[in-house]
Backbone bond lengths (Angstrom), bond angles and torsions (degrees), N, CA, C in turn:
res aa  C-N    CA-C-N  psi(-1)  N-CA   C-N-CA  omega(-1)  CA-C   N-CA-C  phi
1 M - - - 1.499 - - 1.484 112.10 -
2 A 1.273 119.05 110.95 1.470 122.85 -174.96 1.494 112.59 -69.97
3 S 1.364 116.89 153.47 1.461 124.20 173.75 1.553 109.15 -123.71
4 P 1.257 118.06 75.97 1.502 119.61 -173.55 1.567 112.71 -68.62
5 N 1.302 112.45 147.83 1.509 116.88 175.56 1.474 114.82 55.53
6 T 1.361 116.90 41.04 1.511 119.91 -175.14 1.543 111.83 -66.82
7 D 1.285 116.49 -22.41 1.461 117.44 -176.79 1.515 116.54 -88.31
8 A 1.297 114.37 -7.31 1.456 120.91 -175.67 1.490 111.69 -84.46
9 E 1.315 119.42 -29.87 1.413 124.17 -179.30 1.557 107.74 -150.39
10 N 1.298 116.94 135.41 1.477 122.50 -172.51 1.494 111.95 -53.43
11 Y 1.352 118.38 -44.89 1.446 120.26 -164.50 1.534 115.13 -128.90
12 R 1.339 118.77 4.84 1.447 124.44 -179.39 1.531 107.41 -139.11
13 S 1.312 116.29 149.32 1.443 124.75 170.10 1.493 113.09 -91.04
14 F 1.317 113.80 167.58 1.530 119.39 169.84 1.546 108.90 62.26
15 M 1.391 117.34 35.66 1.372 120.99 178.19 1.510 114.11 -122.10
16 N 1.290 116.68 13.71 1.506 115.74 -179.96 1.506 111.19 -85.02
17 E 1.296 121.41 179.79 1.430 124.32 -168.17 1.448 110.50 -61.28
18 E 1.341 118.73 -42.58 1.462 121.53 -177.19 1.542 112.08 -69.51
19 D 1.357 117.10 -38.40 1.391 126.04 -176.52 1.497 110.91 -63.14
20 V 1.382 119.97 -36.79 1.496 124.06 -171.49 1.525 112.68 -88.72
21 K 1.383 117.42 -7.46 1.431 123.39 -179.96 1.502 110.05 -65.18
22 N 1.366 114.56 139.15 1.425 120.51 170.66 1.583 115.76 62.26
23 I 1.327 115.66 20.20 1.482 121.06 178.55 1.541 106.00 -91.15
24 N 1.359 114.98 137.23 1.416 121.16 175.03 1.558 109.71 -83.92
25 W 1.296 116.09 90.95 1.499 120.60 -171.30 1.501 104.38 -80.86
26 R 1.255 120.35 141.06 1.482 126.75 -176.81 1.496 110.86 -65.21
27 Y 1.307 119.91 -39.16 1.400 121.31 -177.00 1.592 112.34 -101.32
28 G 1.265 119.38 16.01 1.494 123.91 168.73 1.564 112.88 99.32
29 S 1.348 118.65 -14.87 1.483 120.20 -177.36 1.519 109.24 -158.25
30 T 1.330 111.41 165.92 1.408 117.10 -177.97 1.590 111.34 -60.25
31 P 1.357 120.86 131.71 1.369 119.23 -179.66 1.565 113.22 -65.73
32 N 1.316 115.42 145.48 1.462 121.94 -172.95 1.591 105.14 -114.72
33 Y 1.339 113.48 117.58 1.537 116.14 -172.71 1.520 109.59 -105.39
34 D 1.333 121.72 19.19 1.445 118.12 -176.75 1.504 112.54 -63.25
35 V 1.332 119.94 -36.97 1.475 122.33 -172.19 1.468 106.92 -74.36
36 V 1.381 120.36 -49.47 1.463 121.31 -178.01 1.504 109.18 -65.84
37 D 1.344 118.06 -36.97 1.467 118.15 -176.56 1.503 112.23 -64.40
38 K 1.464 115.26 -28.84 1.495 119.89 176.38 1.517 107.40 -70.55
39 L 1.318 117.36 -40.78 1.435 119.78 176.93 1.508 109.94 -60.91
40 F 1.280 117.30 -43.29 1.480 121.30 179.28 1.529 112.81 -59.90
41 E 1.373 115.03 -44.32 1.417 118.16 -177.28 1.549 111.49 -69.13
42 Q 1.314 115.08 -32.11 1.523 120.43 180.00 1.554 112.27 -75.02
43 G 1.320 117.13 -28.11 1.459 120.36 -167.50 1.542 114.27 -115.56
44 R 1.366 116.72 -9.52 1.473 115.54 -175.77 1.587 110.67 -65.50
45 T 1.301 115.15 156.78 1.492 123.83 174.80 1.379 112.82 -101.95
46 K 1.315 121.89 -11.26 1.453 127.71 -174.94 1.531 113.39 -130.56
47 I 1.212 123.45 134.54 1.449 123.58 169.37 1.502 107.49 -122.03
48 W 1.402 113.10 106.78 1.485 119.84 -173.18 1.564 108.20 -89.61
49 P 1.296 116.93 133.64 1.488 123.18 175.77 1.500 110.33 -55.05
50 R 1.362 111.85 139.94 1.538 114.81 174.78 1.491 111.05 -58.27
51 G 1.302 115.41 134.76 1.414 121.10 178.46 1.560 115.05 89.99
52 S 1.391 118.44 -9.65 1.374 117.75 179.37 1.465 112.23 -73.94
53 L 1.355 120.24 168.52 1.505 119.58 179.86 1.470 106.96 -65.86
54 E 1.241 124.48 -43.37 1.477 124.37 179.30 1.484 112.11 -57.15
55 E 1.306 117.84 -43.98 1.495 120.13 178.15 1.425 113.69 -61.82
56 K 1.380 113.49 -41.57 1.452 120.72 -178.87 1.540 112.49 -62.45
57 V 1.330 111.88 -44.95 1.506 122.62 -178.58 1.571 105.14 -63.33
58 Q 1.295 116.75 -50.12 1.485 118.63 179.60 1.469 112.17 -57.64
59 R 1.338 119.02 -42.48 1.468 121.48 176.96 1.514 113.40 -62.52
60 L 1.293 113.51 -39.15 1.501 117.85 -177.30 1.509 107.69 -66.86
61 V 1.364 119.36 -44.29 1.396 125.31 -173.31 1.612 107.54 -67.67
62 K 1.386 117.89 -46.44 1.389 120.71 176.31 1.560 112.22 -58.89
63 T 1.338 116.97 -40.09 1.466 121.33 -176.15 1.580 107.05 -72.55
64 W 1.289 114.90 -41.64 1.508 115.72 173.23 1.515 113.02 -55.96
65 E 1.356 114.92 -47.12 1.527 118.90 179.04 1.454 112.02 -57.00
66 M 1.354 116.28 -42.75 1.502 122.89 -177.18 1.575 107.91 -58.42
67 E 1.390 113.18 -49.41 1.440 117.24 -174.39 1.519 110.06 -69.54
68 M 1.270 120.69 -37.08 1.419 122.90 -177.62 1.514 112.21 -67.10
69 F 1.344 116.39 -37.70 1.450 121.56 -177.94 1.514 112.01 -82.36
70 H 1.289 119.58 -31.67 1.458 124.63 -165.23 1.548 119.93 -115.68
71 K 1.288 113.72 -20.36 1.490 118.11 -175.33 1.631 107.97 -95.56
72 V 1.270 118.30 138.62 1.420 119.68 -175.39 1.571 111.18 -99.36
73 D 1.354 113.71 -40.80 1.457 118.04 -175.02 1.528 117.20 -95.08
74 N 1.272 115.02 136.54 1.538 116.90 -174.26 1.502 110.52 -61.50
75 H 1.293 119.62 -35.17 1.458 117.11 179.71 1.474 118.61 -69.87
76 D 1.346 114.72 -6.22 1.530 117.59 176.49 1.568 110.33 -90.74
77 F 1.288 117.34 -5.94 1.500 117.65 -175.93 1.583 106.21 -78.83
78 K 1.348 108.95 134.62 1.477 116.86 178.83 1.539 110.59 -111.91
79 T 1.273 121.08 -21.38 1.427 122.57 -176.02 1.540 115.76 -87.50
80 V 1.386 117.61 -21.54 1.385 117.84 -176.70 1.452 115.29 -120.54
81 D 1.382 117.93 158.31 1.441 124.11 174.02 1.548 108.37 -86.41
82 V 1.288 118.44 93.32 1.470 124.51 -168.25 1.469 113.13 -51.32
83 E 1.316 119.65 -37.60 1.455 120.78 -174.37 1.457 113.13 -80.58
84 N 1.321 120.35 -22.70 1.450 126.10 -174.35 1.464 111.81 -114.35
85 Y 1.306 123.18 -3.10 1.500 125.45 -177.87 1.518 112.43 -63.19
86 K 1.360 113.29 130.21 1.508 121.38 169.73 1.485 109.46 -128.66
87 F 1.378 108.89 145.81 1.454 121.81 -178.55 1.515 112.72 -123.63
88 C 1.332 117.78 142.87 1.497 117.19 -179.21 1.534 105.23 -153.74
89 L 1.319 116.78 135.49 1.400 123.64 174.81 1.476 114.47 -120.76
90 N 1.295 114.78 121.90 1.538 122.75 -178.13 1.445 114.96 50.98
91 G 1.338 118.38 40.20 1.468 124.35 179.57 1.473 116.02 71.04
92 R 1.363 116.64 13.52 1.491 119.42 -177.23 1.595 106.09 -79.77
93 K 1.207 115.99 -163.60 1.548 123.63 -175.25 1.520 108.97 -61.07
94 V 1.276 115.15 129.94 1.464 124.55 175.27 1.524 108.92 -76.89
95 M 1.378 116.15 127.67 1.483 121.39 -175.34 1.475 110.47 -123.99
96 S 1.393 114.57 145.05 1.456 117.20 167.68 1.506 111.03 -77.69
97 L 1.284 114.06 174.86 1.466 120.76 -179.06 1.537 110.65 -57.20
98 E 1.375 114.92 -43.62 1.475 119.86 -177.50 1.537 109.11 -70.52
99 E 1.323 120.40 -37.68 1.420 123.30 178.66 1.518 107.15 -68.29
100 K 1.258 121.91 -39.68 1.399 122.92 178.97 1.498 111.15 -65.55
101 R 1.298 121.43 -37.61 1.488 123.37 171.73 1.552 112.96 -61.51
102 K 1.350 116.89 -44.93 1.424 123.02 177.79 1.458 110.06 -61.18
103 D 1.330 118.23 -37.80 1.511 122.82 -176.41 1.532 109.70 -75.25
104 G 1.259 118.96 -9.82 1.508 120.60 172.75 1.550 107.96 129.48
105 G 1.340 119.48 -39.93 1.492 118.43 179.61 1.549 111.29 72.73
106 G 1.406 114.51 -178.60 1.384 117.11 174.76 1.578 115.94 54.66
107 Y 1.280 121.27 -141.37 1.417 122.75 -179.70 1.560 112.23 -64.42
108 I 1.315 116.24 -29.14 1.441 117.93 179.14 1.568 113.18 -58.28
109 S 1.305 115.15 -45.40 1.474 118.73 178.52 1.524 111.96 -71.57
110 L 1.329 120.59 -28.63 1.347 122.93 -175.22 1.587 113.82 -89.82
111 L 1.314 115.54 -6.92 1.429 121.12 178.77 1.546 117.87 -125.40
112 K 1.326 111.49 30.69 1.447 122.25 176.48 1.548 110.12 -59.27
113 T 1.296 117.99 146.55 1.541 120.73 -177.89 1.557 107.67 -149.07
114 S 1.359 109.32 153.76 1.467 118.83 167.93 1.462 114.94 -98.94
115 L 1.328 117.88 5.09 1.460 120.03 -179.10 1.559 112.72 -67.10
116 P 1.289 117.22 143.09 1.491 118.00 175.72 1.480 110.29 -55.38
117 E 1.304 114.95 152.30 1.470 120.67 -171.07 1.485 112.74 -57.11
118 K 1.446 118.35 -37.03 1.357 121.67 -173.27 1.563 113.57 -68.34
119 F 1.354 117.45 -16.29 1.419 125.35 -177.00 1.583 112.62 -97.22
120 R 1.322 114.32 2.02 1.526 119.04 -173.47 1.467 108.79 -94.23
121 C 1.321 116.94 117.34 1.447 124.24 177.00 1.591 106.61 -86.80
122 F 1.346 117.16 -21.60 1.390 123.81 168.12 1.538 107.42 -131.89
123 D 1.278 119.46 118.52 1.449 123.08 -173.01 1.470 111.35 -109.26
124 P 1.363 125.07 93.72 1.427 123.95 175.49 1.548 118.66 -45.55
125 E 1.264 111.54 -28.82 1.485 114.41 -176.14 1.544 114.30 -72.77
126 T 1.347 115.09 -16.15 1.463 118.94 -177.74 1.512 109.53 -112.55
127 E 1.305 121.71 -2.76 1.431 122.30 -178.04 1.592 110.71 -93.09
128 T 1.280 116.76 161.28 1.417 123.35 168.08 1.611 107.64 -109.64
129 L 1.281 113.31 168.34 1.515 114.52 -177.24 1.535 108.18 -62.05
130 D 1.278 119.64 -41.19 1.485 121.66 -179.86 1.490 112.00 -72.34
131 S 1.333 123.26 -38.62 1.427 121.35 -177.95 1.505 110.50 -71.54
132 A 1.319 117.11 -35.98 1.442 118.50 174.27 1.552 113.91 -61.73
133 H 1.354 111.28 -48.41 1.506 116.76 176.85 1.510 113.59 -58.36
134 R 1.311 115.43 -41.95 1.437 119.87 177.27 1.515 113.40 -61.89
135 A 1.365 116.16 -40.95 1.465 120.44 179.22 1.553 112.22 -59.47
136 F 1.317 116.84 -39.96 1.424 116.57 -173.57 1.558 109.79 -91.24
137 T 1.291 124.19 -25.46 1.421 123.04 173.80 1.552 111.05 -76.80
138 T 1.263 116.16 -23.09 1.462 117.38 173.36 1.503 108.25 -75.98
139 T 1.228 118.77 -44.77 1.511 123.72 177.26 1.504 114.11 -60.13
140 F 1.294 116.09 -42.01 1.409 125.03 -179.02 1.544 112.17 -115.13
141 P 1.329 115.36 76.58 1.530 117.71 -173.65 1.476 113.19 -65.43
142 R 1.338 117.81 -22.89 1.485 120.51 176.36 1.545 112.08 -92.47
143 G 1.325 114.29 4.54 1.505 118.07 -179.36 1.484 110.57 92.58
144 F 1.348 112.90 173.47 1.408 126.69 179.22 1.502 109.77 -119.04
145 A 1.367 114.92 104.50 1.464 119.83 -167.92 1.492 112.16 -79.95
146 L 1.338 118.78 150.04 1.426 123.83 179.14 1.565 109.16 -125.02
147 E 1.281 113.40 133.77 1.549 116.30 168.66 1.591 109.03 -134.06
148 I 1.261 114.74 149.28 1.450 118.69 169.81 1.531 108.93 -88.79
149 V 1.297 115.59 126.55 1.405 123.51 -174.78 1.545 114.98 -91.25
150 E 1.391 112.27 -33.88 1.472 116.79 175.30 1.465 106.50 -167.87
151 V 1.382 115.15 143.91 1.409 125.36 179.12 1.539 111.21 -112.13
152 F 1.272 115.95 119.32 1.521 118.57 -173.03 1.459 115.66 -92.17
153 S 1.348 115.10 -21.58 1.466 121.58 178.62 1.511 109.67 -156.89
154 G 1.343 116.65 142.56 1.485 124.03 178.84 1.444 111.13 -88.42
155 P 1.337 118.66 -174.14 1.419 124.66 -173.79 1.554 108.47 -68.35
156 P 1.357 116.76 152.17 1.455 124.99 16.80 1.579 113.09 -88.66
157 V 1.325 120.73 -14.67 1.433 120.10 174.77 1.540 109.56 -109.22
158 I 1.269 117.82 102.35 1.432 124.74 -176.09 1.529 109.65 -91.59
159 V 1.287 116.00 125.89 1.488 124.62 -176.72 1.557 104.86 -121.04
160 Y 1.315 118.13 122.91 1.532 118.83 -178.95 1.458 108.76 -147.29
161 K 1.348 112.44 161.86 1.446 121.59 172.51 1.550 108.88 -110.13
162 F 1.226 115.77 138.65 1.500 123.42 -175.53 1.506 118.22 -125.54
163 R 1.255 119.88 160.03 1.474 123.03 177.38 1.549 106.00 -137.59
164 H 1.421 110.80 131.41 1.461 120.17 179.35 1.574 102.36 -113.48
165 W 1.283 116.48 143.35 1.462 118.07 171.89 1.531 110.74 -158.68
166 G 1.356 113.91 156.60 1.510 123.95 175.51 1.471 105.27 -161.91
167 F 1.365 112.33 179.12 1.488 124.55 -179.17 1.618 107.93 -114.20
168 M 1.275 111.19 122.34 1.526 114.95 178.94 1.568 113.11 -71.22
169 E 1.302 115.30 79.44 1.488 121.24 -175.06 1.526 113.26 -101.12
170 G 1.346 114.38 3.97 1.423 120.29 173.73 1.578 110.61 -137.37
171 P 1.340 117.48 169.27 1.513 117.81 -174.83 1.536 109.97 -77.65
172 F 1.315 112.40 159.29 1.529 119.15 177.12 1.460 108.96 -132.11
173 K 1.302 119.03 108.82 1.440 122.82 170.61 1.551 111.47 57.25
174 G 1.314 112.42 39.60 1.534 118.36 178.73 1.481 112.58 91.33
175 H 1.319 120.31 -8.31 1.442 121.30 178.06 1.553 109.83 -91.05
176 P 1.319 117.01 130.81 1.491 119.88 -175.98 1.501 111.96 -69.78
177 P 1.318 116.47 154.51 1.485 119.74 176.90 1.471 111.44 -64.55
178 T 1.353 116.11 145.70 1.437 123.14 176.03 1.439 113.41 -105.71
179 G 1.400 117.43 -22.83 1.439 116.78 -178.00 1.604 111.23 88.33
180 D 1.320 110.24 -10.13 1.565 116.45 -174.15 1.543 111.09 -76.76
181 M 1.263 117.25 155.94 1.445 121.79 174.66 1.543 106.59 -80.91
182 V 1.333 115.09 130.84 1.544 122.42 175.28 1.542 106.49 -114.02
183 E 1.361 112.17 129.15 1.517 115.44 -179.48 1.516 108.76 -142.30
184 F 1.305 113.79 161.37 1.481 117.53 168.97 1.485 107.45 -157.69
185 F 1.352 114.86 154.33 1.425 125.54 -176.32 1.530 109.41 -112.38
186 G 1.354 117.10 153.60 1.456 121.31 178.59 1.437 111.20 -161.06
187 M 1.316 115.07 173.52 1.559 122.16 175.71 1.469 105.63 -116.10
188 A 1.289 115.19 159.66 1.468 122.07 178.82 1.581 111.57 -154.37
189 V 1.285 115.18 151.86 1.458 123.48 173.12 1.580 108.92 -118.94
190 F 1.314 115.37 128.56 1.480 119.64 175.24 1.524 103.10 -125.34
191 E 1.389 116.74 117.65 1.388 120.95 175.12 1.486 110.19 -103.93
192 V 1.349 117.42 132.96 1.441 122.90 -174.29 1.567 106.98 -119.25
193 N 1.401 112.82 152.18 1.392 114.36 178.54 1.569 112.52 -97.01
194 E 1.347 121.93 -170.22 1.397 121.51 -177.57 1.493 117.57 -60.30
195 D 1.334 117.51 -19.18 1.446 124.47 172.55 1.487 115.31 -90.22
196 S 1.331 118.03 6.49 1.476 122.48 -176.29 1.508 112.72 71.64
197 K 1.321 120.17 12.14 1.456 120.32 174.40 1.479 111.68 -85.97
198 V 1.279 111.58 139.24 1.489 119.19 177.54 1.498 115.13 -69.99
199 V 1.319 116.39 123.89 1.444 122.71 -175.81 1.495 111.95 -114.56
200 R 1.408 119.61 -14.60 1.422 122.90 -178.56 1.582 108.79 -150.34
201 V 1.233 116.11 134.24 1.546 120.11 176.44 1.539 104.78 -136.48
202 E 1.282 110.00 127.45 1.577 120.90 174.34 1.427 109.24 -128.53
203 F 1.302 121.42 129.54 1.439 129.76 172.16 1.494 113.47 -111.65
204 F 1.359 111.35 145.28 1.511 113.93 177.07 1.523 104.93 -138.74
205 Y 1.325 119.28 116.56 1.488 124.67 -179.86 1.464 107.14 -167.37
206 D 1.391 113.72 163.93 1.437 124.26 177.03 1.553 108.69 -99.59
207 R 1.328 114.14 109.67 1.482 116.46 -179.52 1.484 113.03 -61.13
208 G 1.355 119.97 -17.94 1.414 125.00 -176.69 1.549 108.36 -70.23
209 E 1.287 119.20 -24.31 1.444 122.62 178.94 1.564 109.10 -64.21
210 L 1.359 111.55 -33.03 1.548 116.95 -179.78 1.461 107.70 -83.66
211 L 1.281 117.08 -58.97 1.514 122.14 -170.91 1.500 114.12 -67.92
212 G 1.350 116.64 -27.81 1.526 119.65 176.83 1.513 110.98 -59.51
213 G 1.331 115.26 -35.15 1.501 117.16 -177.25 1.514 113.59 -77.17
214 L 1.349 113.94 -12.43 1.515 117.88 -172.97 1.555 112.36 -101.51
215 V 1.324 115.39 3.20 1.481 118.75 -172.66 1.573 106.32 -125.69
216 K 1.270 122.66 29.88 1.480 121.74 -174.33 1.529 107.92 -77.75
217 G 1.384 116.39 -40.32 1.421 116.90 -177.03 1.545 114.80 -81.50
218 S 1.256 118.10 161.63 1.484 120.56 179.35 1.504 110.19 -63.91
219 N 1.351 114.53 146.70 1.517 118.52 -179.44 1.468 112.11 -81.03
220 S 1.350 116.77 137.99 1.439 122.84 -179.85 1.517 111.14 -143.90
221 D 1.295 117.35 126.70 1.483 119.39 179.04 1.526 110.67 -64.42
222 D 1.395 118.36 -27.43 1.365 122.46 -177.60 1.558 111.17 -63.37
223 V 1.391 116.88 -34.80 1.459 120.00 176.51 1.469 113.83 -62.26
224 E 1.355 113.05 -44.87 1.527 119.62 -177.07 1.477 108.85 -67.89
225 A 1.311 119.51 -37.49 1.444 123.20 -175.61 1.612 112.53 -63.13
226 N 1.257 115.38 -19.57 1.464 121.46 -174.95 1.644 109.41 -88.74
227 V 1.269 116.33 -5.65 1.444 121.36 -179.51 1.528 106.70 -88.55
228 S 1.335 113.06 126.19 1.474 119.34 -179.98 1.547 110.71 -72.72
229 S 1.321 117.03 134.56 1.476 120.75 179.06 1.521 110.90 -70.34
230 S 1.298 116.94 -12.45 1.617 118.67 179.73 1.491 107.87 -112.68
231 S 1.297 119.80 50.39 1.379 124.29 -176.29 1.553 107.76 -58.01
232 P 1.326 118.50 131.75 1.482 121.14 -175.25 1.623 109.81 -78.07
233 V 1.307 117.08 -9.91 1.480 117.57 -175.35 1.509 111.71 -82.54
234 L 1.420 114.62 -5.95 1.457 117.41 -178.27 1.488 114.51 -56.37
235 R 1.313 115.27 -34.01 1.509 117.38 -175.20 1.624 111.77 -93.54
236 N 1.262 114.05 -5.53 1.440 118.97 -168.68 1.584 112.66 -104.90
237 T 1.262 116.42 -18.34 1.452 117.29 -177.94 1.548 111.62 -133.11
238 G 1.281 120.48 168.05 1.403 118.50 179.00 1.598 109.49 164.28
């Protein structure tokens, strides 16, 4: 599994000066990961040697995440086989890249639920791609860091355990910030083809581990009203 352009960016590929030229970035400019990378370095539990399987998998996942959240046009994707790509969350419906986009993409696709509507503190059915992204980048102004905890198998079918974490330093859906660390763990499968392009992604995790930590405080419309709808962090984290 190749790790292209490893000197251009510490944790992601395809981020050097040439790579980011002429890209249609969703939020207007190249995403800047300085703040969330600092959070990652301060809070990670594993430091994988450069070139190890774990480091390569972590780089692939972080790069995939960057492209999914920030690139608009299919032809700009470097990590996935656009024509054959399939995505699935918790054994739900398998979707192509285009179906995933139509379904909402971003946090909407990653937080699908079968809960009745009245029990949803975050309802993917009523969010847009931008409103969902704004909600979480406001809640986690330093970003939501990702680390690979363990890799169980290498390519072509990569199976790994991951950890996501951040600090709730902004409001979420009317709930005031607590300053507490919010984290969750999960498992994932990334299948790659002979060109090391991702053709299948499956995630398995409990979204309640994330959302439960964001709704500890009492809900207040006044909290949400103070959040600017033009939050500058939209283009810098994800």
